Backbone and ligand atoms as CSV (ligand in chain L), in Angstrom:
chain,resi,resn,atom,element,x,y,z
A,1,UNK,N,N,-38.585,124.806,80.450
A,1,UNK,CA,C,-37.577,125.882,80.477
A,1,UNK,C,C,-36.176,125.301,80.643
A,2,UNK,N,N,-36.043,124.384,81.626
A,2,UNK,CA,C,-34.725,123.769,81.851
A,2,UNK,C,C,-34.246,123.048,80.593
A,3,UNK,N,N,-35.208,122.324,80.006
A,3,UNK,CA,C,-34.920,121.561,78.787
A,3,UNK,C,C,-34.436,122.516,77.690
A,4,UNK,N,N,-35.142,123.641,77.541
A,4,UNK,CA,C,-34.779,124.627,76.522
A,4,UNK,C,C,-33.353,125.121,76.727
A,5,UNK,N,N,-32.999,125.387,77.952
A,5,UNK,CA,C,-31.641,125.883,78.242
A,5,UNK,C,C,-30.590,124.845,77.869
A,6,UNK,N,N,-30.934,123.584,78.192
A,6,UNK,CA,C,-29.989,122.499,77.861
A,6,UNK,C,C,-29.756,122.429,76.365
A,7,UNK,N,N,-30.860,122.549,75.620
A,7,UNK,CA,C,-30.736,122.460,74.160
A,7,UNK,C,C,-29.849,123.589,73.635
A,8,UNK,N,N,-30.109,124.798,74.128
A,8,UNK,CA,C,-29.294,125.934,73.684
A,8,UNK,C,C,-27.829,125.716,74.061
A,9,UNK,N,N,-27.600,125.210,75.250
A,9,UNK,CA,C,-26.225,124.946,75.688
A,9,UNK,C,C,-25.522,124.003,74.715
A,10,UNK,N,N,-26.184,122.908,74.366
A,10,UNK,CA,C,-25.537,121.930,73.486
A,10,UNK,C,C,-25.393,122.445,72.055
A,11,UNK,N,N,-26.312,123.282,71.638
A,11,UNK,CA,C,-26.149,123.884,70.306
A,11,UNK,C,C,-24.901,124.761,70.294
A,12,UNK,N,N,-24.718,125.544,71.356
A,12,UNK,CA,C,-23.539,126.412,71.430
A,12,UNK,C,C,-22.253,125.599,71.496
A,13,UNK,N,N,-22.280,124.517,72.272
A,13,UNK,CA,C,-21.089,123.663,72.383
A,13,UNK,C,C,-20.761,123.063,71.017
A,14,UNK,N,N,-21.791,122.575,70.328
A,14,UNK,CA,C,-21.549,121.974,69.006
A,14,UNK,C,C,-20.981,123.004,68.050
A,15,UNK,N,N,-21.566,124.209,68.089
A,15,UNK,CA,C,-21.107,125.275,67.215
A,15,UNK,C,C,-19.622,125.570,67.465
A,16,UNK,N,N,-19.241,125.590,68.757
A,16,UNK,CA,C,-17.843,125.855,69.097
A,16,UNK,C,C,-16.953,124.716,68.605
A,17,UNK,N,N,-17.424,123.491,68.785
A,17,UNK,CA,C,-16.596,122.334,68.403
A,17,UNK,C,C,-16.361,122.246,66.897
A,18,UNK,N,N,-17.391,122.558,66.099
A,18,UNK,CA,C,-17.206,122.409,64.650
A,18,UNK,C,C,-16.194,123.420,64.107
A,19,UNK,N,N,-15.894,124.466,64.882
A,19,UNK,CA,C,-14.893,125.432,64.421
A,19,UNK,C,C,-13.513,124.789,64.304
A,20,UNK,N,N,-13.317,123.643,64.954
A,20,UNK,CA,C,-11.993,123.018,64.955
A,20,UNK,C,C,-11.738,122.120,63.749
A,21,UNK,N,N,-12.772,121.878,62.928
A,21,UNK,CA,C,-12.521,121.089,61.713
A,21,UNK,C,C,-11.778,121.975,60.718
A,22,UNK,N,N,-10.559,121.612,60.364
A,22,UNK,CA,C,-9.771,122.499,59.505
A,22,UNK,C,C,-10.283,122.518,58.064
A,23,UNK,N,N,-10.167,123.683,57.443
A,23,UNK,CA,C,-10.545,123.831,56.036
A,23,UNK,C,C,-9.318,124.340,55.294
A,24,UNK,N,N,-9.010,123.720,54.197
A,24,UNK,CA,C,-7.835,124.121,53.440
A,24,UNK,C,C,-8.177,125.293,52.528
A,25,UNK,N,N,-7.675,126.475,52.868
A,25,UNK,CA,C,-7.956,127.654,52.044
A,25,UNK,C,C,-6.727,128.110,51.272
A,26,UNK,N,N,-5.683,127.251,51.223
A,26,UNK,CA,C,-4.491,127.668,50.493
A,26,UNK,C,C,-4.767,127.619,48.990
A,27,UNK,N,N,-4.293,128.625,48.296
A,27,UNK,CA,C,-4.442,128.674,46.844
A,27,UNK,C,C,-3.179,128.139,46.177
A,28,UNK,N,N,-3.367,127.291,45.182
A,28,UNK,CA,C,-2.224,126.783,44.416
A,28,UNK,C,C,-1.667,127.959,43.620
A,29,UNK,N,N,-0.321,128.132,43.562
A,29,UNK,CA,C,0.243,129.246,42.784
A,29,UNK,C,C,-0.206,129.200,41.322
A,30,UNK,N,N,-0.429,130.396,40.755
A,30,UNK,CA,C,-0.954,130.464,39.387
A,30,UNK,C,C,0.183,130.631,38.385
A,31,UNK,N,N,0.159,129.826,37.330
A,31,UNK,CA,C,1.119,129.931,36.236
A,31,UNK,C,C,0.489,130.826,35.177
A,32,UNK,N,N,1.076,132.016,34.960
A,32,UNK,CA,C,0.419,132.980,34.068
A,32,UNK,C,C,0.340,132.472,32.622
A,33,UNK,N,N,1.193,131.526,32.268
A,33,UNK,CA,C,1.129,130.969,30.914
A,33,UNK,C,C,-0.142,130.142,30.711
A,34,UNK,N,N,-0.730,129.696,31.829
A,34,UNK,CA,C,-1.944,128.875,31.730
A,34,UNK,C,C,-3.201,129.639,32.136
A,35,UNK,N,N,-2.993,130.786,32.764
A,35,UNK,CA,C,-4.105,131.568,33.302
A,35,UNK,C,C,-4.884,132.282,32.188
A,36,UNK,N,N,-6.186,132.077,32.156
A,36,UNK,CA,C,-7.033,132.604,31.082
A,36,UNK,C,C,-6.727,134.058,30.715
A,37,UNK,N,N,-6.864,134.972,31.672
A,37,UNK,CA,C,-6.756,136.400,31.334
A,37,UNK,C,C,-5.357,136.795,30.862
A,38,UNK,N,N,-4.321,136.082,31.335
A,38,UNK,CA,C,-2.951,136.366,30.881
A,38,UNK,C,C,-2.701,135.749,29.515
A,39,UNK,N,N,-3.014,134.467,29.401
A,39,UNK,CA,C,-2.720,133.747,28.164
A,39,UNK,C,C,-3.515,134.300,26.983
A,40,UNK,N,N,-4.776,134.691,27.240
A,40,UNK,CA,C,-5.623,135.210,26.165
A,40,UNK,C,C,-5.454,136.712,25.975
A,41,UNK,N,N,-4.611,137.328,26.797
A,41,UNK,CA,C,-4.405,138.776,26.776
A,41,UNK,C,C,-5.748,139.517,26.775
A,42,UNK,N,N,-6.590,139.135,27.684
A,42,UNK,CA,C,-7.916,139.736,27.806
A,42,UNK,C,C,-7.787,141.233,28.103
A,43,UNK,N,N,-8.516,142.092,27.368
A,43,UNK,CA,C,-8.477,143.531,27.670
A,43,UNK,C,C,-8.790,143.772,29.153
A,44,UNK,N,N,-8.125,144.768,29.717
A,44,UNK,CA,C,-8.182,144.947,31.163
A,44,UNK,C,C,-9.592,145.063,31.727
A,45,UNK,N,N,-10.436,145.790,31.012
A,45,UNK,CA,C,-11.803,146.008,31.505
A,45,UNK,C,C,-12.551,144.671,31.633
A,46,UNK,N,N,-12.420,143.826,30.627
A,46,UNK,CA,C,-13.074,142.515,30.626
A,46,UNK,C,C,-12.429,141.607,31.684
A,47,UNK,N,N,-11.096,141.669,31.743
A,47,UNK,CA,C,-10.374,140.833,32.710
A,47,UNK,C,C,-10.834,141.146,34.134
A,48,UNK,N,N,-11.023,142.435,34.413
A,48,UNK,CA,C,-11.469,142.842,35.750
A,48,UNK,C,C,-12.857,142.277,36.037
A,49,UNK,N,N,-13.729,142.331,35.044
A,49,UNK,CA,C,-15.078,141.788,35.232
A,49,UNK,C,C,-15.018,140.290,35.533
A,50,UNK,N,N,-14.235,139.563,34.743
A,50,UNK,CA,C,-14.143,138.113,34.946
A,50,UNK,C,C,-13.544,137.807,36.318
A,51,UNK,N,N,-12.498,138.559,36.659
A,51,UNK,CA,C,-11.849,138.309,37.958
A,51,UNK,C,C,-12.805,138.607,39.117
A,52,UNK,N,N,-13.499,139.715,39.023
A,52,UNK,CA,C,-14.428,140.076,40.101
A,52,UNK,C,C,-15.608,139.126,40.197
A,53,UNK,N,N,-16.080,138.659,39.044
A,53,UNK,CA,C,-17.339,137.909,39.040
A,53,UNK,C,C,-17.156,136.396,39.082
A,54,UNK,N,N,-16.029,135.901,38.611
A,54,UNK,CA,C,-15.894,134.447,38.454
A,54,UNK,C,C,-14.710,133.840,39.201
A,55,UNK,N,N,-13.654,134.616,39.401
A,55,UNK,CA,C,-12.401,134.018,39.874
A,55,UNK,C,C,-12.440,133.460,41.294
A,56,UNK,N,N,-13.356,133.930,42.124
A,56,UNK,CA,C,-13.394,133.384,43.491
A,56,UNK,C,C,-13.714,131.886,43.479
A,57,UNK,N,N,-14.510,131.446,42.515
A,57,UNK,CA,C,-14.899,130.031,42.464
A,57,UNK,C,C,-14.281,129.284,41.292
A,58,UNK,N,N,-13.835,130.022,40.285
A,58,UNK,CA,C,-13.344,129.346,39.086
A,58,UNK,C,C,-11.873,129.651,38.814
A,59,UNK,N,N,-11.064,129.759,39.862
A,59,UNK,CA,C,-9.630,129.956,39.661
A,59,UNK,C,C,-8.912,129.531,40.935
A,60,UNK,N,N,-7.578,129.593,40.883
A,60,UNK,CA,C,-6.797,129.324,42.093
A,60,UNK,C,C,-6.436,130.631,42.786
A,61,UNK,N,N,-7.223,131.678,42.525
A,61,UNK,CA,C,-6.968,132.969,43.170
A,61,UNK,C,C,-8.141,133.372,44.056
A,62,UNK,N,N,-8.723,132.402,44.711
A,62,UNK,CA,C,-9.894,132.655,45.554
A,62,UNK,C,C,-9.558,133.605,46.703
A,63,UNK,N,N,-10.387,134.618,46.868
A,63,UNK,CA,C,-10.280,135.492,48.039
A,63,UNK,C,C,-11.426,135.101,48.959
A,64,UNK,N,N,-11.090,134.587,50.118
A,64,UNK,CA,C,-12.136,134.130,51.030
A,64,UNK,C,C,-12.650,135.277,51.885
A,65,UNK,N,N,-13.967,135.475,51.903
A,65,UNK,CA,C,-14.534,136.537,52.744
A,65,UNK,C,C,-14.464,136.137,54.226
A,66,UNK,N,N,-14.671,137.112,55.112
A,66,UNK,CA,C,-14.590,136.834,56.549
A,66,UNK,C,C,-15.538,135.717,56.974
A,67,UNK,N,N,-16.758,135.745,56.410
A,67,UNK,CA,C,-17.726,134.741,56.857
A,67,UNK,C,C,-17.315,133.344,56.450
A,68,UNK,N,N,-16.322,133.256,55.557
A,68,UNK,CA,C,-15.852,131.929,55.128
A,68,UNK,C,C,-14.956,131.281,56.177
A,69,UNK,N,N,-14.798,131.951,57.313
A,69,UNK,CA,C,-13.963,131.392,58.368
A,69,UNK,C,C,-14.791,130.823,59.505
A,70,UNK,N,N,-16.111,130.893,59.363
A,70,UNK,CA,C,-16.977,130.390,60.428
A,70,UNK,C,C,-17.739,129.159,59.964
A,71,UNK,N,N,-17.494,128.040,60.635
A,71,UNK,CA,C,-18.245,126.822,60.310
A,71,UNK,C,C,-19.679,127.009,60.808
A,72,UNK,N,N,-20.697,126.475,60.161
A,72,UNK,CA,C,-20.631,125.628,58.963
A,72,UNK,C,C,-20.660,126.413,57.640
A,73,UNK,N,N,-20.676,127.764,57.693
A,73,UNK,CA,C,-20.712,128.533,56.435
A,73,UNK,C,C,-19.449,128.235,55.627
A,74,UNK,N,N,-18.317,128.118,56.345
A,74,UNK,CA,C,-17.035,127.871,55.672
A,74,UNK,C,C,-17.082,126.588,54.843
A,75,UNK,N,N,-17.826,125.595,55.344
A,75,UNK,CA,C,-17.910,124.325,54.597
A,75,UNK,C,C,-18.644,124.538,53.284
A,76,UNK,N,N,-19.698,125.326,53.347
A,76,UNK,CA,C,-20.486,125.583,52.150
A,76,UNK,C,C,-19.668,126.386,51.134
A,77,UNK,N,N,-18.941,127.407,51.629
A,77,UNK,CA,C,-18.112,128.224,50.734
A,77,UNK,C,C,-17.061,127.345,50.064
A,78,UNK,N,N,-16.382,126.529,50.875
A,78,UNK,CA,C,-15.312,125.688,50.320
A,78,UNK,C,C,-15.868,124.691,49.307
A,79,UNK,N,N,-17.041,124.177,49.563
A,79,UNK,CA,C,-17.583,123.194,48.616
A,79,UNK,C,C,-17.970,123.869,47.295
A,80,UNK,N,N,-18.430,125.132,47.359
A,80,UNK,CA,C,-18.701,125.852,46.116
A,80,UNK,C,C,-17.413,126.105,45.333
A,81,UNK,N,N,-16.357,126.453,46.059
A,81,UNK,CA,C,-15.074,126.716,45.396
A,81,UNK,C,C,-14.556,125.424,44.753
A,82,UNK,N,N,-14.589,124.324,45.511
A,82,UNK,CA,C,-14.122,123.038,44.955
A,82,UNK,C,C,-14.913,122.662,43.719
A,83,UNK,N,N,-16.234,122.775,43.835
A,83,UNK,CA,C,-17.103,122.369,42.738
A,83,UNK,C,C,-16.920,123.298,41.529
A,84,UNK,N,N,-16.825,124.582,41.817
A,84,UNK,CA,C,-16.624,125.562,40.746
A,84,UNK,C,C,-15.342,125.265,39.982
A,85,UNK,N,N,-14.244,125.029,40.724
A,85,UNK,CA,C,-12.950,124.747,40.084
A,85,UNK,C,C,-13.008,123.454,39.283
A,86,UNK,N,N,-13.727,122.475,39.806
A,86,UNK,CA,C,-13.831,121.196,39.101
A,86,UNK,C,C,-14.460,121.377,37.718
A,87,UNK,N,N,-15.497,122.198,37.665
A,87,UNK,CA,C,-16.185,122.427,36.388
A,87,UNK,C,C,-15.359,123.299,35.455
A,88,UNK,N,N,-14.810,124.354,36.002
A,88,UNK,CA,C,-14.118,125.345,35.182
A,88,UNK,C,C,-13.083,126.059,36.039
A,89,UNK,N,N,-11.806,125.931,35.641
A,89,UNK,CA,C,-10.752,126.621,36.386
A,89,UNK,C,C,-9.956,127.505,35.417
A,90,UNK,N,N,-10.217,128.821,35.491
A,90,UNK,CA,C,-9.551,129.752,34.580
A,90,UNK,C,C,-8.031,129.749,34.770
A,91,UNK,N,N,-7.560,129.383,35.967
A,91,UNK,CA,C,-6.111,129.357,36.235
A,91,UNK,C,C,-5.396,128.286,35.439
A,92,UNK,N,N,-6.131,127.251,35.018
A,92,UNK,CA,C,-5.497,126.157,34.274
A,92,UNK,C,C,-6.083,126.058,32.856
A,93,UNK,N,N,-6.606,127.179,32.380
A,93,UNK,CA,C,-7.294,127.235,31.080
A,93,UNK,C,C,-6.477,126.606,29.949
A,94,UNK,N,N,-5.176,126.934,29.915
A,94,UNK,CA,C,-4.355,126.469,28.788
A,94,UNK,C,C,-4.052,124.967,28.836
A,95,UNK,N,N,-4.484,124.286,29.886
A,95,UNK,CA,C,-4.317,122.826,29.922
A,95,UNK,C,C,-5.539,122.141,29.305
A,96,UNK,N,N,-6.597,122.927,29.008
A,96,UNK,CA,C,-7.816,122.357,28.419
A,96,UNK,C,C,-7.614,122.105,26.927
A,97,UNK,N,N,-8.259,121.068,26.415
A,97,UNK,CA,C,-8.202,120.874,24.967
A,97,UNK,C,C,-9.279,121.748,24.291
A,98,UNK,N,N,-9.209,121.829,22.967
A,98,UNK,CA,C,-10.101,122.725,22.218
A,98,UNK,C,C,-11.588,122.464,22.510
A,99,UNK,N,N,-11.941,121.183,22.560
A,99,UNK,CA,C,-13.351,120.829,22.786
A,99,UNK,C,C,-13.848,121.340,24.130
A,100,UNK,N,N,-13.027,121.123,25.141
A,100,UNK,CA,C,-13.422,121.548,26.481
A,100,UNK,C,C,-13.524,123.071,26.555
A,101,UNK,N,N,-12.570,123.746,25.909
A,101,UNK,CA,C,-12.602,125.208,25.908
A,101,UNK,C,C,-13.878,125.716,25.234
A,102,UNK,N,N,-14.192,125.119,24.090
A,102,UNK,CA,C,-15.378,125.542,23.352
A,102,UNK,C,C,-16.633,125.314,24.195
A,103,UNK,N,N,-16.682,124.147,24.793
A,103,UNK,CA,C,-17.812,123.786,25.650
A,103,UNK,C,C,-17.962,124.768,26.823
A,104,UNK,N,N,-16.836,125.112,27.457
A,104,UNK,CA,C,-16.876,126.009,28.612
A,104,UNK,C,C,-17.281,127.425,28.222
A,105,UNK,N,N,-16.775,127.877,27.075
A,105,UNK,CA,C,-17.142,129.230,26.632
A,105,UNK,C,C,-18.636,129.286,26.308
A,106,UNK,N,N,-19.127,128.235,25.662
A,106,UNK,CA,C,-20.548,128.182,25.327
A,106,UNK,C,C,-21.385,128.206,26.597
A,107,UNK,N,N,-20.965,127.407,27.569
A,107,UNK,CA,C,-21.710,127.363,28.834
A,107,UNK,C,C,-21.581,128.659,29.618
A,108,UNK,N,N,-20.400,129.297,29.524
A,108,UNK,CA,C,-20.216,130.574,30.218
A,108,UNK,C,C,-21.212,131.593,29.675
A,109,UNK,N,N,-21.351,131.621,28.347
A,109,UNK,CA,C,-22.305,132.546,27.724
A,109,UNK,C,C,-23.719,132.255,28.240
A,110,UNK,N,N,-24.084,130.965,28.225
A,110,UNK,CA,C,-25.438,130.590,28.670
A,110,UNK,C,C,-25.689,130.985,30.130
A,111,UNK,N,N,-24.710,130.655,30.991
A,111,UNK,CA,C,-24.937,130.900,32.424
A,111,UNK,C,C,-24.965,132.392,32.766
A,112,UNK,N,N,-24.189,133.186,32.011
A,112,UNK,CA,C,-24.214,134.635,32.268
A,112,UNK,C,C,-25.536,135.206,31.753
A,113,UNK,N,N,-25.963,134.675,30.598
A,113,UNK,CA,C,-27.213,135.131,29.992
A,113,UNK,C,C,-28.416,134.830,30.902
A,114,UNK,N,N,-28.498,133.572,31.362
A,114,UNK,CA,C,-29.672,133.212,32.168
A,114,UNK,C,C,-29.485,133.515,33.659
A,115,UNK,N,N,-28.404,134.197,33.977
A,115,UNK,CA,C,-28.123,134.694,35.334
A,115,UNK,C,C,-27.991,133.595,36.386
A,116,UNK,N,N,-27.548,132.397,35.973
A,116,UNK,CA,C,-27.240,131.381,36.988
A,116,UNK,C,C,-25.803,131.569,37.474
A,117,UNK,N,N,-24.976,132.304,36.676
A,117,UNK,CA,C,-23.609,132.660,37.083
A,117,UNK,C,C,-23.439,134.155,36.952
A,118,UNK,N,N,-22.680,134.782,37.858
A,118,UNK,CA,C,-22.184,134.249,39.119
A,118,UNK,C,C,-23.347,133.787,39.998
A,119,UNK,N,N,-23.099,132.834,40.873
A,119,UNK,CA,C,-24.180,132.264,41.685
A,119,UNK,C,C,-24.973,133.355,42.397
A,120,UNK,N,N,-26.299,133.296,42.282
A,120,UNK,CA,C,-27.155,134.354,42.857
A,120,UNK,C,C,-26.903,134.596,44.357
A,121,UNK,N,N,-26.650,133.548,45.118
A,121,UNK,CA,C,-26.400,133.718,46.554
A,121,UNK,C,C,-25.116,134.484,46.816
A,122,UNK,N,N,-24.186,134.369,45.911
A,122,UNK,CA,C,-22.858,134.989,46.064
A,122,UNK,C,C,-22.900,136.490,45.786
A,123,UNK,N,N,-23.661,136.877,44.755
A,123,UNK,CA,C,-23.642,138.295,44.374
A,123,UNK,C,C,-24.312,139.199,45.406
A,124,UNK,N,N,-25.100,138.610,46.275
A,124,UNK,CA,C,-25.707,139.400,47.354
A,124,UNK,C,C,-24.610,140.015,48.237
A,125,UNK,N,N,-23.532,139.248,48.458
A,125,UNK,CA,C,-22.457,139.713,49.337
A,125,UNK,C,C,-21.257,140.267,48.579
A,126,UNK,N,N,-21.292,140.203,47.231
A,126,UNK,CA,C,-20.152,140.681,46.442
A,126,UNK,C,C,-20.651,141.645,45.369
A,127,UNK,N,N,-20.650,142.931,45.723
A,127,UNK,CA,C,-21.182,143.931,44.808
A,127,UNK,C,C,-20.466,143.934,43.468
A,128,UNK,N,N,-19.148,143.725,43.487
A,128,UNK,CA,C,-18.377,143.738,42.238
A,128,UNK,C,C,-18.805,142.619,41.292
A,129,UNK,N,N,-19.352,141.560,41.883
A,129,UNK,CA,C,-19.751,140.418,41.056
A,129,UNK,C,C,-21.196,140.550,40.588
A,130,UNK,N,N,-21.891,141.516,41.149
A,130,UNK,CA,C,-23.289,141.718,40.776
A,130,UNK,C,C,-23.350,142.492,39.455
A,131,UNK,N,N,-23.122,141.776,38.382
A,131,UNK,CA,C,-22.960,142.400,37.073
A,131,UNK,C,C,-24.248,143.065,36.583
A,132,UNK,N,N,-24.073,144.254,36.010
A,132,UNK,CA,C,-25.220,144.921,35.384
A,132,UNK,C,C,-25.496,144.227,34.052
A,133,UNK,N,N,-26.633,144.541,33.458
A,133,UNK,CA,C,-26.954,143.937,32.159
A,133,UNK,C,C,-25.911,144.318,31.117
A,134,UNK,N,N,-25.417,145.563,31.207
A,134,UNK,CA,C,-24.404,146.023,30.246
A,134,UNK,C,C,-23.105,145.231,30.420
A,135,UNK,N,N,-22.738,144.978,31.681
A,135,UNK,CA,C,-21.507,144.212,31.936
A,135,UNK,C,C,-21.661,142.765,31.468
A,136,UNK,N,N,-22.856,142.212,31.700
A,136,UNK,CA,C,-23.120,140.850,31.201
A,136,UNK,C,C,-22.972,140.806,29.687
A,137,UNK,N,N,-23.524,141.847,29.030
A,137,UNK,CA,C,-23.460,141.897,27.573
A,137,UNK,C,C,-22.006,141.951,27.087
A,138,UNK,N,N,-21.161,142.705,27.810
A,138,UNK,CA,C,-19.745,142.799,27.442
A,138,UNK,C,C,-19.052,141.440,27.522
A,139,UNK,N,N,-19.304,140.730,28.619
A,139,UNK,CA,C,-18.689,139.412,28.802
A,139,UNK,C,C,-19.164,138.437,27.734
A,140,UNK,N,N,-20.468,138.459,27.479
A,140,UNK,CA,C,-21.041,137.557,26.480
A,140,UNK,C,C,-20.427,137.839,25.112
A,141,UNK,N,N,-20.324,139.118,24.793
A,141,UNK,CA,C,-19.745,139.517,23.509
A,141,UNK,C,C,-18.304,139.021,23.393
A,142,UNK,N,N,-17.550,139.167,24.483
A,142,UNK,CA,C,-16.147,138.746,24.483
A,142,UNK,C,C,-16.020,137.233,24.278
A,143,UNK,N,N,-16.803,136.455,25.020
A,143,UNK,CA,C,-16.734,134.993,24.894
A,143,UNK,C,C,-17.241,134.542,23.521
A,144,UNK,N,N,-18.288,135.202,23.038
A,144,UNK,CA,C,-18.834,134.810,21.724
A,144,UNK,C,C,-17.845,135.103,20.599
A,145,UNK,N,N,-17.125,136.205,20.755
A,145,UNK,CA,C,-16.111,136.565,19.764
A,145,UNK,C,C,-15.018,135.483,19.725
A,146,UNK,N,N,-14.616,135.010,20.908
A,146,UNK,CA,C,-13.613,133.937,20.973
A,146,UNK,C,C,-14.134,132.678,20.286
A,147,UNK,N,N,-15.411,132.380,20.515
A,147,UNK,CA,C,-16.007,131.184,19.903
A,147,UNK,C,C,-16.037,131.315,18.384
A,148,UNK,N,N,-16.424,132.510,17.918
A,148,UNK,CA,C,-16.581,132.732,16.491
A,148,UNK,C,C,-15.229,132.634,15.772
A,149,UNK,N,N,-14.213,133.263,16.377
A,149,UNK,CA,C,-12.905,133.299,15.720
A,149,UNK,C,C,-12.042,132.093,16.104
A,150,UNK,N,N,-12.593,131.239,16.955
A,150,UNK,CA,C,-11.892,130.038,17.435
A,150,UNK,C,C,-10.538,130.363,18.063
A,151,UNK,N,N,-10.470,131.502,18.733
A,151,UNK,CA,C,-9.235,131.853,19.439
A,151,UNK,C,C,-9.407,131.533,20.910
A,152,UNK,N,N,-9.277,130.245,21.228
A,152,UNK,CA,C,-9.375,129.858,22.638
A,152,UNK,C,C,-8.447,128.757,23.001
L,1,HEC,C1,C,-19.791,131.531,44.314
L,1,HEC,C2,C,-19.120,130.658,43.408
L,1,HEC,C3,C,-19.234,130.862,41.915
L,1,HEC,C4,C,-19.046,132.018,41.180
L,1,HEC,C5,C,-18.705,133.397,41.698
L,1,HEC,C6,C,-19.200,131.650,39.789
L,1,HEC,N1,N,-19.480,130.320,39.695
L,1,HEC,FE1,FE,-19.709,129.240,37.963
L,1,HEC,N2,N,-20.019,127.534,39.057
L,1,HEC,C7,C,-20.017,127.445,40.433
L,1,HEC,C8,C,-20.346,126.091,40.821
L,1,HEC,C9,C,-20.465,125.601,42.261
L,1,HEC,C10,C,-20.533,125.352,39.640
L,1,HEC,C11,C,-20.887,123.894,39.488
L,1,HEC,C12,C,-22.301,123.608,39.823
L,1,HEC,C13,C,-23.275,124.272,38.912
L,1,HEC,O1,O,-23.208,124.075,37.678
L,1,HEC,O2,O,-24.120,125.021,39.423
L,1,HEC,C14,C,-20.311,126.299,38.541
L,1,HEC,C15,C,-20.398,125.956,37.200
L,1,HEC,C16,C,-20.087,126.810,36.163
L,1,HEC,C17,C,-19.999,126.406,34.776
L,1,HEC,C18,C,-20.117,125.015,34.249
L,1,HEC,C19,C,-21.530,124.630,34.004
L,1,HEC,C20,C,-21.566,123.216,33.523
L,1,HEC,O3,O,-22.676,122.810,33.161
L,1,HEC,O4,O,-20.550,122.518,33.490
L,1,HEC,C21,C,-19.694,127.522,34.056
L,1,HEC,C22,C,-19.475,127.626,32.551
L,1,HEC,C23,C,-19.606,128.627,34.989
L,1,HEC,N3,N,-19.854,128.162,36.269
L,1,HEC,C24,C,-19.303,129.915,34.640
L,1,HEC,C25,C,-19.169,130.959,35.526
L,1,HEC,C26,C,-18.852,132.305,35.117
L,1,HEC,C27,C,-18.619,132.726,33.688
L,1,HEC,C28,C,-18.795,133.056,36.253
L,1,HEC,C29,C,-18.583,134.525,36.348
L,1,HEC,C30,C,-19.395,135.383,35.518
L,1,HEC,C31,C,-19.072,132.167,37.380
L,1,HEC,N4,N,-19.307,130.905,36.890
L,1,HEC,C32,C,-19.076,132.538,38.715
L,1,HEC,C33,C,-19.729,128.465,41.313
L,1,HEC,C34,C,-19.499,129.796,40.965
C-alpha cells in the first residue's frame, strides 16, 4: 500500500513537471498569394470543407484545441502538426512546383478516398472534420478536376 502511494505520488509529480516543457504554438502569418484556397479561388463551400478538415495540420492556421495544452497530449498534437505541415502545407501551396502539386493532389484524393485523412483519431474530437461520404466526394471531385485541367 505504501509503495502504491509512492508510485502515484511520483506519477503526479512527473505529470506536473512535464507541463513546464514549452511548446511553440505560434502560427507563421499566412500570405494569401501563396495560400491554397485564396490563390486557387476555391469556391467557398469547398474551401470551408478543406479548412475544417485539413487546415489544422496542413497549414499555418492551426487552431489548437484545449487538450493540446496538456502534456504529454500537447506533444503528440504538435508532432502531428509539424509532420502534417512537412508533407503538405496549404499555406505555402504556391511555392510548390508543378510536380509536387500534382503529387499532393493525387495523394489528397487517395487519402480522402481511403479515409486515412483527415486522421481518424482527430475526427473523433472534430465534428466539422468528420466528413460525410458526400463531402468526401465533393473534395475528391474538386481535386480531380484540378488534376485533369492542370490548374494547380
Ligand atoms: C490531425 C492532423 C491531420 C489532419 C486533420 C489531416 N492530416 Fe493529412 N497528414 C497528417 C500527418 C501527420 C501526415 C504525415 C504522416 C502520414 O502520412 O500519415 C499527413 C499526410 C498527408 C498527405 C501526404 C501523404 C504522403 O504520402 O506524403 C496528404 C496528401 C494529406 N495528409 C492530406 C490531407 C487532407 C486532404 C486532409 C483533409 C481532408 C488532411 N490530410 C487532414 C496529419 C493530418
